C-alpha positions, 0 to 999 in steps of 0.5 A: 527237360530232355533238351536241358539234360542234352545241353548240359552233357554236350556242353561238358563234352565240348568244353573238355574236347576244346580245352584238351585241343587248346592244351595240345596245340600249346604243347605242340607249338612250343608254348606259343603266347598266342595259344596261351592267350586263346586258352585263357580267354577260352577258360573264361568264356567256357566257365561263364557258359558252363556256370549258366547251364549248371545253374539252370540245371540246378533250378530245374532240379528244384522245379522238376521232380520227374527228371531229378536224377538225370539232371543230377547226373548231368550236373555231375558230368559238368562238375568233372571238368573243373579239376581237369581245367585246373590241371590244364592251367597248372600244366601251362603255368608250370611250363611257362613260368 
């Protein structure tokens, strides 16, 4: 169960770092179409992977009472990336179009 908690936290942090790096590169390289495409592809891949980890955590919350609080915290950390990703997409769309 500790591995699942660790996976959720690492997934959330890496998603944030990679997304921020892609946005920074997009802004630094004068709104590059290539980086924009990479960014949107990344959003799709990261959303899919994060959703899988999130659902597995939810199933673990139901199945395991012992680590429920820690799993809920992990899910909360993962959910924090949603408004950040929406804001990043808003920035790209506003600048580009």
